[in-house]
C-alpha positions as CSV (number, residue, x, y, z in Angstrom):
1,I,0.0,-0.1,0.0
2,E,1.5,3.1,-1.1
3,R,-1.0,5.8,0.0
4,I,-4.1,6.0,1.7
5,K,-6.6,9.1,1.7
6,M,-9.8,9.3,3.7
7,I,-12.6,10.9,1.5
8,A,-15.6,10.4,3.8
9,R,-16.1,10.3,7.6
10,G,-19.7,10.3,9.1
11,E,-22.8,8.3,7.9
12,F,-20.3,6.7,5.3
13,L,-16.6,5.8,5.6
14,G,-14.8,6.0,2.4
15,M,-11.1,5.8,1.4
16,E,-8.9,5.8,-1.5
17,M,-5.9,3.3,-1.5
18,W,-3.1,3.2,-4.1
19,I,-1.6,0.0,-4.2
20,D,1.3,-1.5,-6.1
21,L,0.1,-4.6,-7.9
22,R,2.4,-4.9,-10.9
23,E,2.5,-8.6,-10.6
24,A,-1.1,-9.2,-9.8
25,D,-3.8,-10.9,-11.9
26,L,-6.3,-7.8,-11.9
27,S,-9.4,-10.0,-12.8
28,R,-8.5,-12.7,-10.1
29,L,-7.7,-10.0,-7.5
30,R,-11.0,-8.3,-8.2
31,A,-12.8,-11.6,-7.6
32,D,-10.8,-12.3,-4.5
33,L,-11.4,-8.6,-3.1
34,S,-15.2,-8.7,-3.8
35,E,-15.3,-11.9,-1.4
36,A,-13.5,-10.1,1.0
37,G,-15.6,-7.2,0.6
38,R,-18.7,-9.5,1.5
39,R,-17.3,-10.8,4.6
40,T,-16.5,-7.6,6.0
41,G,-19.4,-5.6,4.6
42,M,-17.3,-3.3,2.8
43,D,-17.8,-2.1,-1.0
44,L,-14.7,-2.3,-3.3
45,I,-14.0,-0.5,-6.7
46,L,-10.9,-1.7,-8.1
47,Q,-9.3,0.3,-11.2
48,P,-5.8,0.6,-12.8
49,E,-4.4,4.0,-11.9
50,S,-4.3,5.1,-15.5
51,T,-8.2,4.5,-15.8
52,F,-9.0,6.2,-12.4
53,K,-7.0,9.3,-13.3
54,K,-9.0,9.6,-16.6
55,R,-11.5,12.5,-15.7
56,K,-15.1,11.4,-16.0
57,K,-17.1,13.5,-17.8
58,V,-20.5,11.7,-18.3
59,I,-22.4,9.4,-16.0
60,V,-25.4,7.2,-17.1
61,F,-27.8,5.4,-15.0
62,D,-30.4,2.6,-15.4
63,M,-33.7,3.5,-14.0
64,D,-35.5,0.5,-12.3
65,S,-33.8,-0.6,-9.2
66,T,-31.1,2.0,-9.5
67,I,-32.6,5.5,-9.6
68,V,-36.0,4.3,-8.9
69,D,-36.4,2.1,-5.9
70,G,-38.2,-1.0,-7.4
71,E,-39.3,-2.2,-10.7
72,I,-42.0,0.2,-12.2
73,I,-43.4,-2.5,-14.6
74,D,-44.3,-4.5,-11.4
75,E,-46.2,-1.7,-10.1
76,M,-48.0,-1.2,-13.3
77,A,-48.8,-4.8,-13.2
78,Q,-50.4,-4.4,-9.7
79,L,-52.6,-1.9,-11.2
80,A,-53.5,-4.2,-14.1
81,G,-54.2,-7.1,-11.5
82,V,-51.4,-9.2,-13.0
83,G,-48.7,-8.4,-10.3
84,E,-47.7,-12.0,-9.6
85,K,-47.3,-13.1,-13.1
86,V,-45.3,-9.9,-14.2
87,A,-43.0,-9.9,-11.3
88,A,-42.1,-13.6,-11.9
89,L,-41.0,-12.6,-15.6
90,T,-39.2,-9.5,-14.3
91,E,-37.0,-11.4,-12.1
92,K,-36.2,-14.0,-14.7
93,G,-35.5,-11.4,-17.1
94,M,-33.0,-9.4,-14.7
95,R,-31.2,-12.7,-13.9
96,E,-30.9,-13.5,-17.9
97,K,-32.9,-16.8,-17.4
98,I,-35.2,-15.4,-20.2
99,N,-34.5,-13.4,-23.2
100,F,-35.0,-9.8,-22.0
101,S,-36.8,-8.5,-25.2
102,R,-39.1,-11.6,-25.2
103,S,-39.9,-11.2,-21.6
104,L,-40.5,-7.6,-21.8
105,R,-42.8,-7.8,-24.7
106,T,-44.8,-10.6,-22.8
107,R,-44.8,-8.5,-19.6
108,V,-46.3,-5.4,-21.7
109,S,-48.9,-7.8,-23.5
110,L,-50.3,-8.5,-19.9
111,L,-50.8,-4.8,-19.5
112,K,-53.0,-4.4,-22.2
113,G,-56.2,-2.3,-21.4
114,L,-54.5,-0.2,-18.7
115,G,-55.5,3.2,-18.6
116,L,-53.3,6.3,-18.6
117,K,-55.4,7.7,-15.8
118,S,-54.2,4.8,-13.6
119,I,-50.6,5.2,-14.5
120,E,-50.5,9.1,-13.8
121,P,-50.4,8.8,-10.1
122,L,-47.9,6.4,-10.0
123,A,-45.7,8.5,-12.3
124,R,-46.2,11.5,-9.7
125,T,-45.3,9.5,-6.6
126,L,-42.2,7.4,-8.0
127,K,-40.4,6.4,-5.2
128,L,-36.5,7.1,-5.6
129,T,-33.7,5.4,-4.4
130,K,-32.3,7.2,-1.2
131,G,-29.6,9.7,-2.4
132,S,-30.7,9.9,-5.8
133,E,-31.9,13.7,-6.1
134,E,-28.8,14.5,-4.1
135,L,-26.6,12.7,-6.2
136,I,-27.9,14.0,-9.6
137,A,-28.0,17.6,-8.2
138,S,-24.3,17.3,-7.1
139,L,-23.0,15.8,-10.2
140,K,-24.8,18.5,-12.3
141,E,-23.3,21.3,-10.1
142,M,-19.9,19.7,-10.7
143,G,-20.4,19.9,-14.4
144,F,-21.0,16.6,-15.3
145,R,-23.3,15.4,-18.1
146,V,-26.0,12.8,-16.8
147,G,-27.9,10.4,-18.5
148,L,-30.9,7.8,-18.0
149,I,-30.8,4.7,-20.2
150,S,-33.7,2.4,-19.3
151,G,-35.1,-1.0,-20.4
152,G,-38.4,0.5,-19.0
153,F,-40.6,3.1,-20.4
154,S,-40.1,6.5,-21.8
155,Y,-43.3,7.7,-20.1
156,F,-41.3,7.5,-17.0
157,T,-37.8,8.5,-18.1
158,D,-39.2,11.6,-19.6
159,I,-40.8,12.5,-16.2
160,L,-37.7,11.8,-14.4
161,K,-35.7,13.9,-16.9
162,K,-37.5,16.9,-16.0
163,R,-37.7,16.1,-12.3
164,L,-33.9,15.5,-11.9
165,G,-32.5,17.4,-14.8
166,F,-31.0,14.6,-16.5
167,D,-29.5,15.7,-20.0
168,Y,-30.3,12.3,-21.7
169,A,-33.0,10.1,-20.9
170,Y,-33.8,7.0,-23.2
171,G,-36.6,4.5,-22.7
172,N,-39.0,2.1,-24.6
173,E,-42.2,3.7,-25.9
174,L,-45.4,2.0,-25.0
175,E,-48.2,2.2,-27.6
176,I,-51.2,4.0,-26.5
177,K,-54.7,4.2,-28.4
178,D,-57.6,5.9,-26.8
179,G,-55.9,6.6,-23.4
180,R,-55.1,2.9,-22.9
181,L,-52.2,0.6,-23.4
182,T,-52.5,-1.9,-26.4
183,G,-50.1,-4.3,-24.8
184,R,-47.4,-3.5,-27.5
185,I,-43.9,-1.6,-27.8
186,K,-43.3,0.9,-30.4
187,G,-40.1,0.4,-32.1
188,K,-36.7,-1.6,-31.0
189,I,-36.5,-2.5,-27.6
190,I,-33.9,-1.2,-25.6
191,D,-32.0,-4.2,-24.4
192,A,-28.4,-4.9,-23.1
193,R,-26.9,-4.2,-26.6
194,R,-28.9,-1.2,-27.4
195,K,-28.0,0.2,-23.9
196,A,-24.3,0.0,-24.8
197,Q,-25.1,1.6,-28.3
198,I,-26.8,4.5,-26.5
199,M,-24.0,5.3,-24.3
200,D,-21.5,5.2,-27.3
201,E,-24.0,7.7,-29.3
202,I,-23.8,10.1,-26.0
203,C,-19.9,9.7,-26.2
204,R,-20.0,10.7,-29.6
205,K,-22.4,13.8,-29.0
206,E,-20.3,14.9,-26.1
207,G,-16.9,14.6,-28.0
208,I,-15.4,12.0,-25.3
209,T,-14.2,8.3,-25.2
210,R,-15.7,5.4,-23.2
211,E,-12.8,5.8,-20.7
212,E,-14.6,9.3,-19.7
213,V,-17.9,7.8,-18.8
214,V,-19.3,6.0,-15.6
215,A,-22.3,3.5,-15.8
216,V,-24.5,2.5,-13.0
217,G,-27.1,-0.4,-13.3
218,D,-28.2,-3.4,-11.4
219,G,-29.2,-6.1,-13.7
220,S,-28.2,-8.3,-17.0
221,N,-29.6,-5.8,-19.1
222,D,-26.8,-3.5,-18.0
223,R,-23.9,-5.7,-18.3
224,I,-22.4,-4.4,-21.9
225,M,-22.9,-0.9,-20.8
226,V,-21.3,-1.2,-17.5
227,A,-18.4,-3.5,-18.8
228,N,-17.8,-1.1,-21.7
229,A,-17.5,2.2,-19.4
230,G,-14.2,3.9,-18.1
231,L,-16.1,2.9,-14.7
232,G,-18.8,0.3,-14.4
233,I,-20.6,0.3,-11.2
234,A,-22.9,-2.4,-9.9
235,F,-25.6,-1.0,-7.7
236,N,-27.2,-3.7,-5.5
237,A,-26.7,-6.1,-8.4
238,K,-27.5,-9.3,-9.4
239,E,-24.3,-11.5,-9.5
240,M,-23.6,-11.6,-13.3
241,L,-23.3,-7.8,-13.3
242,K,-21.0,-7.7,-10.5
243,K,-18.7,-10.2,-12.5
244,V,-18.2,-7.6,-15.1
245,A,-18.3,-4.1,-12.9
246,D,-15.2,-2.4,-11.6
247,G,-16.8,-2.8,-8.5
248,A,-20.2,-2.9,-6.6
249,I,-22.2,-0.7,-4.0
250,T,-24.3,-2.7,-1.7
251,Q,-25.7,0.4,0.5
252,D,-29.4,1.4,-0.1
253,H,-28.0,5.3,-0.7
254,M,-26.8,6.7,-4.1
255,R,-24.0,8.8,-2.7
256,G,-21.7,6.0,-2.8
257,V,-21.4,6.8,-6.4
258,L,-19.9,10.1,-5.6
259,Y,-17.2,8.4,-3.3
260,C,-16.6,6.0,-6.2
261,L,-15.4,9.0,-8.3
262,G,-13.0,10.2,-5.6
263,I,-15.5,13.1,-4.8
264,T,-14.8,14.0,-1.0
265,D,-17.2,15.1,1.7
266,L,-15.2,18.4,1.5
267,D,-16.0,18.8,-2.3
268,L,-19.6,18.2,-1.4
269,R,-19.6,21.0,1.2
270,K,-18.1,23.3,-1.2
């Protein structure tokens, strides 16, 4: 260990450690440290110094179970009276037990006939993950561009874009006729591959490389995006995402993302 720097003391403890690992197998070490983190209750992010030092400029988030506390489609299904059926398919899709696109189309078909008037109150009262508003506000204040890339629905990503100030927001478009869902999705589905493509499109618009992007998600649909980003963070995530991420956050608070960027409590106070 060459250097240790405390970056948070209080509700959370956070530190940066510079370690000489020139002889180490980084992928094996990451797996070993993840296991040690589980035993000690500590979240760990591991990156080569060259990547860590590359200033990050854009941060993209998944929506469901990341920025939003829970899966919105499951709440919609409760309103439509098909809660258990849809929740079971959602879980299989997030764990890659079933093709995501096929799973989503099946789930949306079960919502056929659900009225917009039923959805509107849900949109107004979306429960955000603790710290989401604080996190996005802090990132914007520090000059980051912030995006929302969801395998959920644009109806909700558009609302969150206005509510939280996202610079970019993408979601699947539900087909609506006469004020009710038809049970179909318009256009191509945003699956794992499409999420990664959208992240690359944002990079081109901002004139940056992938190394300058942070991606945060929780499920298999985020795996390519998280693996391709300069810093990939698995937030309260499924195991298959943790395997491709640079590290994981297991606390139910989004502030940990700031510490992963090396932002200190002093920076936040300023």
